[in-house]
MARDREN-871753 format. One record per residue (C-alpha): residue number from 0; residue in three letters; chain; x, y, z. Coordinates in steps of 0.2 Angstrom, whole numbers. Example, Ala and Ser with C-alpha at 12.3 -4.5 7.8 and 13.67 -1.06 7.14 Angstrom:
BEGIN
[0 "ALA" "A" [62 -22 39]]
[1 "SER" "A" [68 -5 36]]
END
This chain:
BEGIN
[0 "MET" "A" [363 926 913]]
[1 "THR" "A" [371 908 911]]
[2 "GLN" "A" [361 893 905]]
[3 "ARG" "A" [364 885 922]]
[4 "SER" "A" [356 900 931]]
[5 "VAL" "A" [341 900 919]]
[6 "GLN" "A" [339 881 922]]
[7 "GLY" "A" [340 885 941]]
[8 "GLN" "A" [327 898 940]]
[9 "ILE" "A" [315 887 930]]
[10 "GLY" "A" [318 873 942]]
[11 "GLU" "A" [315 883 957]]
[12 "GLN" "A" [298 890 950]]
[13 "LEU" "A" [292 873 945]]
[14 "ALA" "A" [297 867 963]]
[15 "ALA" "A" [288 881 971]]
[16 "GLU" "A" [272 878 960]]
[17 "TYR" "A" [273 859 965]]
[18 "CYS" "A" [274 863 983]]
[19 "LEU" "A" [259 875 982]]
[20 "LYS" "A" [249 862 974]]
[21 "ARG" "A" [253 850 988]]
[22 "GLY" "A" [247 862 1000]]
[23 "TYR" "A" [263 869 1007]]
[24 "LYS" "A" [265 887 1012]]
[25 "ILE" "A" [280 895 1004]]
[26 "ILE" "A" [289 906 1018]]
[27 "ASP" "A" [304 911 1009]]
[28 "GLN" "A" [314 908 993]]
[29 "ASN" "A" [333 910 990]]
[30 "TRP" "A" [336 913 1009]]
[31 "ARG" "A" [354 917 1012]]
[32 "SER" "A" [365 915 1027]]
[33 "LYS" "A" [382 923 1030]]
[34 "ALA" "A" [387 911 1043]]
[35 "PRO" "A" [387 897 1038]]
[36 "ARG" "A" [388 904 1021]]
[37 "GLY" "A" [375 898 1009]]
[38 "GLU" "A" [357 898 1002]]
[39 "ILE" "A" [342 888 1004]]
[40 "ASP" "A" [331 887 989]]
[41 "ILE" "A" [314 886 996]]
[42 "ILE" "A" [308 887 1014]]
[43 "ALA" "A" [290 881 1016]]
[44 "ARG" "A" [278 874 1029]]
[45 "ASP" "A" [270 857 1027]]
[46 "ALA" "A" [256 857 1041]]
[47 "ASP" "A" [267 860 1057]]
[48 "THR" "A" [283 855 1049]]
[49 "LEU" "A" [296 868 1042]]
[50 "VAL" "A" [303 861 1026]]
[51 "PHE" "A" [320 867 1019]]
[52 "ILE" "A" [320 862 1000]]
[53 "GLU" "A" [335 860 989]]
[54 "VAL" "A" [331 861 971]]
[55 "LYS" "A" [342 853 957]]
[56 "ALA" "A" [337 855 939]]
[57 "VAL" "A" [346 849 924]]
[58 "ALA" "A" [344 849 905]]
[59 "PRO" "A" [336 834 897]]
[60 "HIS" "A" [352 830 888]]
[61 "ALA" "A" [363 830 903]]
[62 "ASP" "A" [374 815 906]]
[63 "PHE" "A" [369 814 925]]
[64 "LEU" "A" [354 816 936]]
[65 "PRO" "A" [351 831 946]]
[66 "GLU" "A" [352 820 961]]
[67 "ASP" "A" [370 817 957]]
[68 "HIS" "A" [374 835 962]]
[69 "LEU" "A" [368 832 980]]
[70 "THR" "A" [385 827 987]]
[71 "PRO" "A" [388 823 1006]]
[72 "ALA" "A" [397 840 1008]]
[73 "LYS" "A" [381 848 1001]]
[74 "LEU" "A" [370 838 1012]]
[75 "GLN" "A" [380 843 1027]]
[76 "ARG" "A" [380 862 1022]]
[77 "LEU" "A" [361 861 1020]]
[78 "ALA" "A" [359 854 1037]]
[79 "ARG" "A" [370 868 1044]]
[80 "LEU" "A" [360 881 1035]]
[81 "ALA" "A" [343 874 1041]]
[82 "PHE" "A" [349 875 1059]]
[83 "ALA" "A" [356 893 1056]]
[84 "TYR" "A" [338 898 1050]]
[85 "LEU" "A" [330 890 1065]]
[86 "ASN" "A" [342 899 1076]]
[87 "GLN" "A" [339 915 1067]]
[88 "ILE" "A" [320 914 1070]]
[89 "HIS" "A" [323 907 1088]]
[90 "GLN" "A" [314 891 1085]]
[91 "THR" "A" [328 878 1086]]
[92 "ASP" "A" [316 865 1094]]
[93 "ARG" "A" [304 866 1079]]
[94 "ALA" "A" [300 851 1069]]
[95 "TYR" "A" [308 852 1052]]
[96 "ARG" "A" [315 842 1037]]
[97 "ILE" "A" [326 844 1022]]
[98 "ASP" "A" [319 839 1005]]
[99 "LEU" "A" [326 838 988]]
[100 "ILE" "A" [316 842 972]]
[101 "ALA" "A" [326 835 957]]
[102 "ILE" "A" [320 840 940]]
[103 "THR" "A" [325 835 923]]
[104 "LEU" "A" [319 850 911]]
[105 "ASN" "A" [311 840 897]]
[106 "PRO" "A" [303 852 885]]
[107 "GLY" "A" [284 852 888]]
[108 "SER" "A" [285 839 902]]
[109 "PRO" "A" [297 841 916]]
[110 "ASP" "A" [301 826 926]]
[111 "LEU" "A" [300 831 944]]
[112 "ARG" "A" [305 820 958]]
[113 "HIS" "A" [302 824 977]]
[114 "TYR" "A" [313 816 990]]
[115 "GLU" "A" [306 820 1008]]
[116 "ASN" "A" [319 819 1022]]
[117 "ALA" "A" [334 819 1010]]
[118 "VAL" "A" [345 824 1024]]
[119 "THR" "A" [342 813 1039]]
[120 "ASP" "A" [357 817 1050]]
[121 "THR" "A" [360 834 1059]]
[122 "TYR" "A" [377 842 1059]]
END
């Protein structure tokens, strides 16, 4: 397993724990779609809103922030994946949002930042 995949797993676990503490209900993790191709890290429910969560985690010595990995192309892909999931469960009119949880994996004290509505446009 690569360091990057280990960081990703740690980040996703921290993000899931954070969501549960905030009262979200985790519906799925690492949901994969074949068309469009891709993965949603966490799908949760916050009250009546379905929340698609992208998790980005980096080591503390990284020369960039995890937020820097959320490019316009990635944002567009996330919006398409969210719609594919809603289509799959036959709830395309359901309230939803796409969030980003960015984590710097500082030893003993990770720095977690939650951005609600990271993707505001639909594609």
